[in-house]
C-alpha positions as CSV (number, residue, x, y, z in Angstrom):
1,M,0.0,0.0,0.0
2,S,2.8,2.4,0.8
3,R,4.4,1.8,-2.6
4,N,1.3,3.4,-4.2
5,F,1.7,6.5,-2.1
6,Y,5.4,6.7,-3.0
7,I,4.6,6.4,-6.8
8,L,1.8,9.0,-6.6
9,A,4.0,11.4,-4.6
10,A,6.9,11.0,-7.1
11,T,4.5,11.7,-9.9
12,L,3.1,14.9,-8.3
13,I,6.6,16.1,-7.4
14,F,7.7,15.5,-11.0
15,F,4.8,17.6,-12.3
16,A,5.6,20.3,-9.7
17,L,9.1,20.5,-11.1
18,I,7.7,20.8,-14.7
19,S,5.3,23.5,-13.5
20,A,8.2,25.3,-11.8
21,G,10.2,25.1,-15.0
22,M,7.2,26.5,-17.0
23,S,7.3,29.6,-14.8
24,L,10.8,30.2,-15.9
25,A,10.1,29.7,-19.7
26,P,9.3,32.8,-21.7
27,S,5.8,33.2,-23.0
28,S,6.8,32.7,-26.6
29,F,7.5,29.0,-25.8
30,Q,4.0,28.5,-24.4
31,P,1.5,29.3,-27.2
32,G,-2.0,28.8,-26.0
33,L,-0.9,28.2,-22.4
34,P,-1.1,30.6,-19.5
35,A,1.9,32.8,-19.6
36,N,1.5,34.1,-16.1
37,G,4.6,32.9,-14.1
38,S,2.9,33.3,-10.7
39,L,0.1,30.9,-11.9
40,W,2.7,28.2,-12.7
41,R,4.6,28.8,-9.4
42,T,1.3,28.5,-7.5
43,V,0.4,25.2,-9.3
44,A,4.0,24.0,-8.6
45,L,3.7,24.9,-4.9
46,F,0.3,23.0,-4.5
47,L,1.6,20.0,-6.4
48,L,4.8,19.9,-4.3
49,L,2.8,20.2,-1.1
50,A,0.5,17.4,-2.2
51,G,3.4,15.2,-3.2
52,L,5.1,15.8,0.2
53,A,1.9,15.0,2.0
54,L,1.5,11.8,0.1
55,A,5.1,10.8,0.7
56,L,4.5,11.4,4.4
57,A,1.4,9.2,4.2
58,G,3.5,6.5,2.5
59,V,6.1,6.6,5.2
60,M,3.4,6.4,8.0
61,S,1.6,3.6,6.2
62,H,4.9,1.6,5.9
63,L,5.6,2.2,9.6
64,F,2.2,1.0,10.6
65,E,2.5,-2.1,8.4
66,Q,5.9,-2.9,9.9
67,V,4.5,-2.5,13.5
68,D,1.6,-4.8,12.7
69,R,4.0,-7.4,11.2
70,R,6.3,-7.3,14.1
71,S,3.6,-7.5,16.7
72,E,2.1,-10.5,14.9
73,E,5.6,-12.2,14.9
74,A,6.0,-11.4,18.6
75,R,2.6,-12.8,19.4
76,L,3.3,-16.0,17.5
77,A,6.8,-16.4,19.1
78,A,5.2,-15.9,22.6
79,R,2.6,-18.5,21.7
80,R,5.2,-21.0,20.6
81,K,7.3,-20.3,23.7
82,H,4.2,-20.8,25.9
83,R,3.3,-24.1,24.2
84,G,6.9,-25.3,24.5
85,S,7.0,-24.7,28.3
86,R,3.7,-26.6,28.8
87,G,4.5,-29.6,26.8
């Protein structure tokens, strides 16, 4: 599950970099596109923030998956140890 968050975050950050680059390009290279640099910077900022938020969600998701896996392993180890001491 966390891999999906990482892929989506990387995609959004990539588009944020493209938008930031578009704000630096002169308007003659952008026929039919908004030439307002502040618009491109604003879009880049929102895409970057969304990408960073999704990367954080991916990290948190991975941490919770790891905690669940380790607690399950510890529970099974305790159960085996308990059965071994009885028998």
